[in-house]
C-alpha positions as a printed Julia matrix, in Angstrom:
405×3 Matrix{Float64}:
   4.03  -44.9   -49.08
   1.05  -45.35  -46.72
   3.44  -45.33  -43.79
   5.11  -42.18  -45.08
   1.77  -40.38  -45.51
   0.74  -41.45  -42.0
   4.01  -40.18  -40.56
   3.55  -36.86  -42.37
   0.02  -36.49  -40.97
   1.31  -37.12  -37.43
   4.16  -34.69  -38.02
   1.77  -32.02  -39.28
  -0.51  -32.45  -36.27
   2.43  -32.2   -33.9
   3.64  -29.07  -35.66
   0.18  -27.48  -35.48
  -0.08  -28.38  -31.79
   3.35  -26.87  -31.14
   2.47  -23.67  -33.01
  -0.81  -23.36  -31.09
   0.86  -23.96  -27.72
   3.68  -21.53  -28.51
   1.26  -18.83  -29.67
  -0.98  -19.26  -26.64
   1.94  -19.18  -24.19
   3.44  -16.11  -25.87
   0.09  -14.31  -25.77
  -0.33  -15.07  -22.05
   3.18  -13.86  -21.24
   2.68  -10.7   -23.28
  -0.63  -10.0   -21.52
   0.93  -10.48  -18.09
   3.84   -8.22  -19.01
   1.93   -5.31  -20.57
  -1.13   -5.47  -18.28
   0.08   -7.0   -15.01
  -2.58   -5.35  -12.86
  -5.42   -6.85  -14.9
  -3.73  -10.24  -15.1
  -3.06  -10.33  -11.37
  -6.64   -9.31  -10.6
  -8.08  -12.07  -12.76
  -5.75  -14.64  -11.22
  -6.55  -13.54   -7.7
 -10.31  -13.58   -8.33
 -10.05  -17.24   -9.34
  -7.98  -17.99   -6.24
 -10.31  -15.95   -4.01
 -13.36  -17.94   -5.08
 -11.57  -21.1    -4.01
 -10.59  -19.54   -0.69
 -14.16  -18.38   -0.02
 -15.51  -21.85   -0.8
 -13.03  -23.5     1.57
 -13.76  -20.94    4.31
 -17.52  -21.52    3.97
 -17.01  -25.26    4.31
 -14.89  -24.68    7.42
 -17.57  -22.38    8.88
 -20.36  -24.91    8.29
 -18.28  -27.68    9.87
 -17.45  -25.51   12.85
 -21.12  -24.63   13.39
 -22.07  -28.31   13.36
 -19.39  -29.07   15.95
 -20.62  -26.22   18.15
 -24.18  -27.5    17.97
 -23.32  -31.12   18.75
 -20.64  -30.4    21.37
 -21.93  -27.38   23.25
 -19.72  -25.99   25.95
 -22.51  -24.84   28.27
 -21.85  -23.17   31.61
 -23.97  -23.55   34.74
 -25.86  -20.35   33.98
 -26.84  -21.61   30.52
 -24.56  -19.29   28.51
 -23.0   -20.85   25.4
 -19.42  -19.93   24.53
 -17.37  -20.84   21.47
 -15.69  -24.22   21.54
 -12.51  -24.22   23.57
 -13.14  -20.78   25.11
 -14.29  -19.71   28.51
 -16.23  -16.63   29.47
 -13.16  -14.48   30.05
 -11.86  -15.18   26.51
 -15.19  -14.45   24.87
 -15.74  -10.86   25.99
 -15.9    -8.64   22.88
 -13.83   -5.48   22.99
 -16.22   -2.89   21.59
 -14.85    0.24   19.91
 -16.3     3.26   21.71
 -16.57    6.59   19.9
 -17.23    9.83   21.73
 -20.82   11.11   22.01
 -22.14   14.02   19.96
 -22.12   16.44   22.9
 -18.5    15.73   23.83
 -16.41   18.89   24.21
 -12.65   19.29   24.2
 -10.2    22.14   24.58
  -8.04   23.68   21.83
  -5.11   23.0    24.14
  -5.81   19.28   24.5
  -4.76   16.51   22.08
  -7.47   15.63   19.56
  -9.26   12.37   20.41
  -8.73    9.52   17.94
 -12.39    8.43   18.04
 -14.44   11.52   17.36
 -18.23   11.58   16.92
 -17.8    12.97   13.38
 -16.31    9.61   12.36
 -19.53    7.75   11.48
 -18.04    4.7     9.81
 -19.13    3.83    6.28
 -18.82    6.73    3.85
 -20.04    7.15    0.29
 -17.34    6.56   -2.31
 -18.05    8.85   -5.25
 -15.88    7.83   -8.2
 -17.57   10.07  -10.77
 -15.11   12.26  -12.65
 -14.71   15.89  -11.68
 -12.43   18.55  -13.14
  -9.65   20.12  -11.12
 -11.24   23.54  -11.47
 -14.42   22.15   -9.93
 -12.58   20.52   -7.04
 -10.66   23.73   -6.29
 -13.93   25.64   -6.34
 -15.42   23.06   -3.98
 -12.74   23.74   -1.35
 -12.34   27.46   -2.05
 -14.63   28.38    0.85
 -12.49   26.44    3.32
 -10.02   29.18    4.21
  -8.22   26.9     6.66
  -6.75   24.9     3.76
  -3.4    26.51    2.96
  -1.35   26.15   -0.26
  -0.06   22.63   -0.72
  -3.23   21.19    0.79
  -1.96   21.95    4.3
  -4.62   21.87    7.02
  -4.7    21.55   10.79
  -7.56   21.67   13.3
  -8.11   24.75   15.45
 -10.34   23.16   18.09
  -7.71   20.71   19.45
  -4.04   19.8    19.07
  -3.52   17.16   16.34
  -2.06   13.89   17.55
  -0.24   13.33   14.27
   1.37   15.57   11.67
   0.8    13.55    8.51
   2.44   13.92    5.1
   0.5    12.03    2.41
   2.79   10.98   -0.46
   1.16   10.08   -3.79
   3.26    8.48   -6.58
   1.96    9.73   -9.89
   2.12    9.43  -13.66
  -0.67    9.96  -16.21
  -3.53    9.69  -13.71
  -4.82   13.26  -14.0
  -8.46   12.18  -13.89
  -7.86   10.43  -10.55
  -6.37   13.33   -8.58
  -9.53   15.46   -8.14
 -11.56   12.36   -7.22
  -8.91   11.49   -4.64
  -8.9    14.95   -3.03
 -12.7    15.23   -3.02
 -12.86   12.01   -1.02
  -9.85   12.19    1.28
  -9.74   15.8     2.48
 -13.1    15.69    4.35
 -12.16   12.37    5.94
  -8.83   13.64    7.26
 -10.5    16.79    8.57
 -12.99   14.65   10.5
 -10.07   12.76   12.02
  -8.55   16.06   13.2
  -5.12   15.36   11.73
  -2.6    17.96   10.62
  -1.81   17.05    7.02
  -0.54   18.06    3.59
  -0.37   16.33    0.21
   2.72   15.66   -1.91
   2.14   14.43   -5.47
   5.44   12.96   -6.68
   5.29   12.81  -10.47
   7.63   10.8   -12.69
   8.54   12.07  -16.15
  10.8    10.56  -18.8
  10.69    7.24  -20.59
  11.82    4.85  -17.85
   9.33    2.35  -16.36
   7.39    3.65  -13.38
   9.36    3.48  -10.13
   6.79    3.84   -7.36
   9.27    3.13   -4.58
  11.83    5.72   -5.66
   9.06    8.31   -5.96
   8.12    7.63   -2.33
  11.75    8.16   -1.29
  11.88   11.45   -3.21
   8.58   12.55   -1.67
   9.8    11.71    1.82
  12.98   13.76    1.45
  11.09   16.74    0.03
   8.33   16.59    2.66
  10.88   16.61    5.47
  12.22   19.92    4.14
   8.81   21.56    4.65
   7.79   20.67    8.18
   8.45   18.42   11.15
   6.15   15.59   10.08
   5.98   12.58   12.35
   3.78   10.24   10.25
   4.15    9.43    6.54
   1.29    7.87    4.54
   2.25    6.18    1.26
  -0.95    6.33   -0.78
  -1.83    5.13   -4.29
  -3.98    7.72   -6.05
  -6.63    5.2    -7.14
  -7.39    3.85   -3.62
 -10.35    5.38   -1.77
 -11.17    4.36    1.84
 -14.74    3.23    2.53
 -14.7     3.93    6.27
 -13.74    7.2     7.97
 -12.86    5.28   11.15
  -9.78    3.98    9.35
  -7.61    6.42   11.3
  -4.7     7.82    9.28
  -2.34    8.21   12.21
   0.76    6.11   12.78
   1.66    3.9    15.73
   4.4     1.93   17.42
   4.4    -0.46   14.45
   4.12    0.21   10.7
   0.52    0.24    9.5
  -1.1    -1.32    6.43
  -4.35    0.57    5.91
  -5.65   -0.99    2.66
  -6.21   -4.5     3.98
  -9.36   -5.22    1.94
  -9.53   -4.07   -1.7
 -12.65   -4.41   -3.8
 -10.64   -5.61   -6.81
  -9.43   -8.52   -4.65
 -12.98   -9.28   -3.47
 -12.1    -7.71   -0.06
  -9.74  -10.57    0.76
  -6.11  -10.04    1.75
  -4.15  -11.55   -1.17
  -1.44  -12.94    1.12
  -0.29  -12.24    4.64
   2.79  -10.26    3.54
   0.73   -7.99    1.26
   1.74   -4.39    2.04
   0.46   -2.51   -0.99
  -1.98    0.3    -1.73
  -1.86    2.43    1.41
   0.68    2.1     4.23
   2.0     4.32    7.0
   5.23    4.57    8.97
   6.57    7.08   11.43
   9.54    9.14   10.29
  11.75    7.23   12.72
  10.57    3.85   11.38
  11.05    4.88    7.75
  14.57    6.14    8.38
  15.48    3.01   10.31
  14.56    0.72    7.41
  16.36    3.02    4.91
  13.12    3.78    3.09
  11.87    1.98    0.01
  14.23    0.2    -2.4
  15.11    2.18   -5.54
  15.88   -0.78   -7.8
  12.3    -1.82   -8.7
  11.52   -0.46  -12.2
   8.02   -1.38  -13.35
   5.1    -3.05  -11.62
   5.5    -5.28   -8.6
   7.87   -6.25   -5.83
   8.61   -2.97   -4.04
   5.89   -3.5    -1.4
   7.13   -7.02   -0.69
  10.63   -5.64   -0.26
   9.27   -2.99    2.12
   7.57   -5.75    4.14
  10.93   -7.53    4.39
  12.7    -4.35    5.48
  10.11   -3.71    8.18
  10.52   -7.21    9.62
  14.32   -7.22    9.33
  14.27   -4.03   11.45
  12.29   -5.82   14.18
   8.83   -4.4    13.45
   5.49   -6.09   12.88
   2.76   -4.77   10.57
  -0.65   -3.81   11.98
  -3.94   -3.56   10.08
  -7.36   -2.03   10.8
  -9.78   -4.31   12.59
 -12.82   -5.81   10.88
 -13.99   -3.97    7.78
 -12.32   -0.64    8.6
  -9.62   -1.37    6.02
 -11.98   -1.61    3.03
 -11.05    0.36   -0.1
 -12.47    0.89   -3.55
 -10.24    1.25   -6.61
 -10.9     3.92   -9.24
 -11.15    2.23  -12.66
  -8.24    2.88  -15.01
  -8.84    4.21  -18.52
  -5.43    3.1   -19.77
  -3.0     0.21  -19.48
  -1.01   -0.25  -16.31
   2.76   -0.15  -16.04
   4.88   -2.96  -17.44
   5.81   -5.7   -15.02
   9.25   -5.74  -13.42
  10.57   -9.19  -14.28
  13.65   -8.93  -12.07
  11.78   -8.47   -8.81
  12.17  -12.04   -7.54
  15.95  -11.91   -7.81
  16.02   -8.65   -5.85
  13.62   -9.97   -3.21
  15.89  -12.96   -2.66
  18.54  -10.6    -1.32
  16.33   -8.08    0.5
  18.3    -8.26    3.72
  21.66   -7.75    2.04
  20.41   -4.83   -0.06
  18.53   -3.02    2.7
  21.25   -0.61    3.76
  22.86   -0.05    0.35
  19.69    0.75   -1.62
  17.17    3.24   -0.27
  17.22    6.72    1.19
  21.01    6.75    1.48
  21.92    6.25   -2.2
  19.31    8.5    -3.83
  20.28   11.61   -5.82
  17.71   13.63   -7.78
  16.82   17.1    -9.05
  13.16   18.02   -8.44
  10.92   20.63  -10.0
   8.52   22.03   -7.4
   5.12   23.56   -8.03
   2.78   24.46   -5.18
  -0.95   24.48   -5.95
  -3.86   25.05   -3.63
  -4.46   21.39   -2.76
  -1.02   19.81   -3.07
   2.67   20.29   -3.71
   3.75   18.77   -7.04
   7.27   17.3    -7.1
   8.34   16.36  -10.63
  11.42   14.19  -11.21
  12.91   12.48  -14.25
  14.03    9.17  -12.79
  16.83    7.07  -14.25
  18.72    4.15  -12.65
  21.89    6.25  -12.37
  20.17    8.45   -9.76
  20.32    5.61   -7.22
  23.52    3.7    -7.95
  24.51    0.73   -5.88
  26.65   -2.32   -6.51
  25.63   -5.59   -4.96
  27.68   -8.73   -5.44
  26.6   -11.6    -3.22
  30.03  -13.13   -2.62
  31.72   -9.75   -2.18
  29.03   -8.7     0.29
  29.45  -11.75    2.49
  33.24  -11.97    2.32
  34.22   -8.3     2.47
  31.4    -6.14    3.83
  30.49   -8.39    6.75
  34.08   -8.73    7.89
  34.61   -4.97    7.68
  31.37   -4.38    9.58
  32.54   -6.31   12.63
  33.81   -3.13   14.23
  30.37   -1.48   14.17
  27.19   -2.48   15.95
  25.13   -3.22   12.83
  25.06   -3.14    9.04
  22.66   -0.21    9.36
  25.4     1.77   11.11
  27.98    0.6     8.57
  26.05    1.89    5.56
  24.63    5.05    7.1
């Protein structure tokens, strides 16, 4: 009997431990699924503290080495360890002086005196009526938020695409902040708010593809900015033009302690030329829910032979507008899709998208409303079939891109 009672006590403890562990694990998984943005932020903050500690230790060690092993030249100038004077020259960023003049027939400079650097980020709520009243005196802003400078020729014609659902309090804050900055940069621009309706999980990537197709019907844009509505730049020298390589503007987010989460991070705010975006077949359409679409875009960019550029120093700092509601559910199938990014690139994107938009033009933006369902972007991908059939049939063309276009 004593042995039996002892065994029962052990069994009860084990059962209680199992129930506790199961409940705790289930709660964590549920939290990550229903609030992935919060969960990811918490996780990254813990990781970031470790990174900052390691970097500080490296910096202290490096300073000690510099002090004990100075690399001193004959003229007494100290240079960093392992460098010579030619490597150490700092490339300063020169902005034009206040009295600089330019012609309406000349291209707008990229580094204008109006671009002062750090700008105030006002995240206080404002109604849409107030924000429209604020810009009502600017007669140069046309319906749809279209604006172009009249004192020089804009270097870039920029369409800003904003994926949207249930963030109505964010839109006026976004426009109040971004319109003056883009005007200072003397860009030709317009805003496209691409809004998802229906009951399906949020598909940020497909909304960008829809926005791109609709924007290209309006004007001959040459630069496309893919911009989350809750991201506000902290520096007006973060130039919203495109370049020879795709651009990741939001390199340092406040919610990530201004540290790049990982080198392949391509989220928040990015920019590609029209040619670049068409070449990579746009965003993938298969990512329903939070996460993965930006990583897939990074893969597409590199598979097409591009590199990603970022603003130098602190120019890429952004603040995030706090959310008053839960984020989108996490897409649990993203890792499987990412494993076959290369194979999916030219069968899932701009070329397999079908949709029916509802268009409404307001003073500050064009609203494109779509009810997204998976059937709007059908594609069939079978790994063995792809390798055995598609590749062999593609031998007569120069590339898979050509085969699927």
